[in-house]
C-alpha positions as CSV (number, residue, x, y, z in Angstrom):
1,M,100.3,183.0,-18.1
2,K,103.9,183.0,-19.0
3,K,104.5,187.4,-20.3
4,K,105.5,187.4,-23.8
5,A,109.5,189.5,-24.4
6,L,108.5,192.2,-27.1
7,K,111.3,192.6,-29.7
8,I,112.3,195.7,-30.1
9,L,112.4,196.6,-33.2
10,R,115.5,198.1,-35.4
11,P,115.0,200.6,-38.4
12,Q,116.0,199.0,-41.0
13,K,117.4,200.7,-44.0
14,G,115.3,202.7,-45.8
15,L,112.3,202.8,-43.4
16,P,111.6,205.6,-42.1
17,K,113.0,205.9,-38.4
18,D,109.9,207.8,-37.2
19,L,107.6,204.9,-38.3
20,T,109.0,202.7,-36.7
21,K,109.5,203.4,-33.2
22,K,105.1,204.3,-34.0
23,A,105.6,200.5,-34.2
24,V,107.8,199.6,-31.4
25,A,105.0,202.1,-29.3
26,S,101.8,200.3,-30.4
27,V,103.6,196.5,-29.1
28,A,104.6,198.0,-26.3
29,A,101.1,199.0,-25.2
30,G,99.3,196.0,-26.5
31,K,99.2,196.9,-30.0
32,K,99.6,195.2,-33.1
33,P,101.4,197.5,-35.4
34,A,99.9,198.4,-38.8
35,F,102.7,196.8,-40.9
36,A,101.2,197.9,-43.9
37,A,103.0,201.1,-44.9
38,L,106.3,199.5,-44.0
39,S,105.7,196.2,-46.5
40,A,105.1,198.9,-49.5
41,K,106.8,197.6,-52.3
42,P,108.7,200.6,-53.9
43,R,106.9,201.7,-58.0
44,D,109.6,200.4,-60.0
45,S,110.8,204.6,-61.6
46,R,111.5,202.6,-65.4
47,I,107.4,202.4,-64.9
48,P,105.6,206.0,-66.3
49,S,103.4,207.3,-63.6
50,V,100.1,206.4,-63.1
51,G,97.4,207.3,-65.7
52,T,99.9,207.1,-68.8
53,I,99.2,205.6,-71.8
54,I,102.0,203.6,-73.4
55,T,102.4,203.7,-77.1
56,K,104.1,201.4,-79.9
57,K,103.7,200.3,-82.7
58,Y,103.5,196.3,-82.8
59,K,103.3,194.6,-86.6
60,G,101.4,198.1,-88.2
61,E,100.1,198.3,-85.6
62,A,98.8,200.9,-83.2
63,L,99.4,199.6,-79.6
64,E,97.8,201.6,-76.6
65,V,99.2,200.2,-72.2
66,K,97.5,202.9,-69.9
67,V,98.9,203.0,-66.7
68,L,97.3,201.6,-64.1
69,D,97.9,201.8,-59.9
70,N,98.0,198.0,-59.9
71,G,99.3,197.3,-63.2
72,F,98.1,197.8,-66.8
73,E,96.0,197.6,-68.9
74,Y,95.5,196.8,-73.3
75,K,92.2,196.2,-74.5
76,G,89.8,196.5,-71.9
77,Q,92.6,193.5,-69.9
78,V,94.6,194.0,-67.0
79,F,98.3,193.1,-66.6
80,K,100.1,192.8,-63.4
81,S,103.2,193.1,-64.3
82,I,104.3,194.7,-68.2
83,S,106.4,191.9,-68.7
84,A,103.0,189.7,-68.9
85,L,102.2,191.8,-71.2
86,A,104.5,191.5,-73.8
87,V,104.7,188.4,-73.9
88,H,100.5,189.1,-73.9
89,I,101.0,190.5,-77.2
90,V,104.4,188.8,-79.2
91,G,103.3,185.2,-77.5
92,A,106.5,184.5,-76.3
93,P,109.2,184.9,-73.8
94,I,110.1,188.8,-73.4
95,S,110.6,191.3,-71.6
96,G,108.0,193.6,-70.9
97,Y,110.9,197.1,-70.5
98,V,113.0,195.9,-73.0
99,F,109.8,195.6,-75.5
100,F,108.4,198.9,-74.3
101,K,111.5,200.7,-74.6
102,L,111.2,202.2,-70.8
């Protein structure tokens, strides 16, 4: 049985060095590294914090959107992105950031 050579993980821009060292150590120990923390996308700074209610008046109706950890809730329906929600409301392609003035 041929042994595979270990790849040395180099710290990538924006990743903590100690987290990368832990991944290298776990590979050297024969374990699979947990890369879930490495692949998490940073939250867009234009989006308000989780739990915030975004309000907007549109065609005489007051819209209330709750910011969730995994999307946006509007009238009991969860949308993956603010733009998907804006398209649902307007019925035409539009940027959610522009529509909600974020």
